[in-house]
TIVEX-314851 format. One record per residue (C-alpha): residue number from 1; residue in one letter; x, y, z. Coordinates in steps of 0.25 Angstrom, whole numbers, padded with zeros to 4 digits. Layout:
N
r k = NUM | r = A | x = X | y = Y | z = Z
...
// end
This chain:
73
r k = 1 | r = M | x = 0000 | y = -0002 | z = 0001
r k = 2 | r = T | x = 0007 | y = 0014 | z = -0003
r k = 3 | r = D | x = 0008 | y = 0022 | z = 0009
r k = 4 | r = Y | x = 0001 | y = 0037 | z = 0003
r k = 5 | r = S | x = 0005 | y = 0045 | z = 0018
r k = 6 | r = T | x = 0015 | y = 0052 | z = 0010
r k = 7 | r = L | x = 0004 | y = 0061 | z = 0006
r k = 8 | r = L | x = 0002 | y = 0066 | z = 0018
r k = 9 | r = G | x = 0018 | y = 0071 | z = 0015
r k = 10 | r = P | x = 0025 | y = 0082 | z = 0009
r k = 11 | r = D | x = 0027 | y = 0072 | z = -0002
r k = 12 | r = R | x = 0012 | y = 0073 | z = -0006
r k = 13 | r = Y | x = 0008 | y = 0079 | z = -0019
r k = 14 | r = D | x = 0021 | y = 0068 | z = -0024
r k = 15 | r = L | x = 0013 | y = 0056 | z = -0020
r k = 16 | r = A | x = -0003 | y = 0063 | z = -0023
r k = 17 | r = V | x = 0004 | y = 0067 | z = -0038
r k = 18 | r = S | x = 0008 | y = 0053 | z = -0043
r k = 19 | r = L | x = -0004 | y = 0046 | z = -0036
r k = 20 | r = G | x = -0013 | y = 0058 | z = -0044
r k = 21 | r = Q | x = -0006 | y = 0053 | z = -0054
r k = 22 | r = Q | x = -0006 | y = 0037 | z = -0052
r k = 23 | r = Y | x = -0021 | y = 0040 | z = -0047
r k = 24 | r = H | x = -0028 | y = 0051 | z = -0060
r k = 25 | r = L | x = -0028 | y = 0059 | z = -0047
r k = 26 | r = D | x = -0023 | y = 0075 | z = -0044
r k = 27 | r = P | x = -0014 | y = 0074 | z = -0033
r k = 28 | r = S | x = -0025 | y = 0081 | z = -0025
r k = 29 | r = Q | x = -0032 | y = 0070 | z = -0025
r k = 30 | r = V | x = -0023 | y = 0063 | z = -0020
r k = 31 | r = L | x = -0020 | y = 0069 | z = -0008
r k = 32 | r = F | x = -0033 | y = 0072 | z = -0004
r k = 33 | r = G | x = -0039 | y = 0057 | z = -0007
r k = 34 | r = Y | x = -0026 | y = 0055 | z = 0004
r k = 35 | r = L | x = -0032 | y = 0065 | z = 0013
r k = 36 | r = Q | x = -0044 | y = 0059 | z = 0014
r k = 37 | r = V | x = -0039 | y = 0046 | z = 0017
r k = 38 | r = V | x = -0033 | y = 0050 | z = 0026
r k = 39 | r = S | x = -0045 | y = 0057 | z = 0033
r k = 40 | r = E | x = -0053 | y = 0047 | z = 0032
r k = 41 | r = V | x = -0045 | y = 0037 | z = 0037
r k = 42 | r = T | x = -0040 | y = 0044 | z = 0049
r k = 43 | r = G | x = -0055 | y = 0051 | z = 0053
r k = 44 | r = G | x = -0050 | y = 0066 | z = 0049
r k = 45 | r = D | x = -0043 | y = 0078 | z = 0044
r k = 46 | r = Q | x = -0033 | y = 0076 | z = 0055
r k = 47 | r = P | x = -0026 | y = 0062 | z = 0055
r k = 48 | r = Q | x = -0018 | y = 0061 | z = 0066
r k = 49 | r = L | x = -0003 | y = 0061 | z = 0064
r k = 50 | r = G | x = -0004 | y = 0047 | z = 0071
r k = 51 | r = D | x = -0014 | y = 0042 | z = 0061
r k = 52 | r = L | x = -0007 | y = 0046 | z = 0049
r k = 53 | r = H | x = 0006 | y = 0035 | z = 0054
r k = 54 | r = D | x = -0001 | y = 0024 | z = 0057
r k = 55 | r = P | x = 0002 | y = 0015 | z = 0048
r k = 56 | r = K | x = -0013 | y = 0007 | z = 0048
r k = 57 | r = I | x = -0017 | y = 0020 | z = 0045
r k = 58 | r = L | x = -0008 | y = 0023 | z = 0034
r k = 59 | r = A | x = -0012 | y = 0009 | z = 0029
r k = 60 | r = V | x = -0028 | y = 0014 | z = 0028
r k = 61 | r = I | x = -0024 | y = 0026 | z = 0021
r k = 62 | r = N | x = -0014 | y = 0020 | z = 0011
r k = 63 | r = E | x = -0027 | y = 0010 | z = 0009
r k = 64 | r = Q | x = -0036 | y = 0019 | z = 0007
r k = 65 | r = F | x = -0028 | y = 0031 | z = -0001
r k = 66 | r = D | x = -0024 | y = 0019 | z = -0010
r k = 67 | r = H | x = -0042 | y = 0015 | z = -0012
r k = 68 | r = F | x = -0042 | y = 0030 | z = -0015
r k = 69 | r = L | x = -0032 | y = 0032 | z = -0024
r k = 70 | r = K | x = -0038 | y = 0017 | z = -0033
r k = 71 | r = Q | x = -0052 | y = 0022 | z = -0033
r k = 72 | r = R | x = -0047 | y = 0035 | z = -0039
r k = 73 | r = H | x = -0038 | y = 0029 | z = -0049
// end
């Protein structure tokens, strides 16, 4: 499973452009989609920092975001 957590870091735009080209999406759609998934999984607009470092939560985020990308493709 791909780790998409880079979409929350300083290199997020490069990954968003790459994923956008791969899945025929605009980079803004990629970034917004990832933030939506993070919000849904963590249960709010302001996730706790620890939530984003928990491997179980990251696995769920990655799985759901992967599903998001593939359903758009």
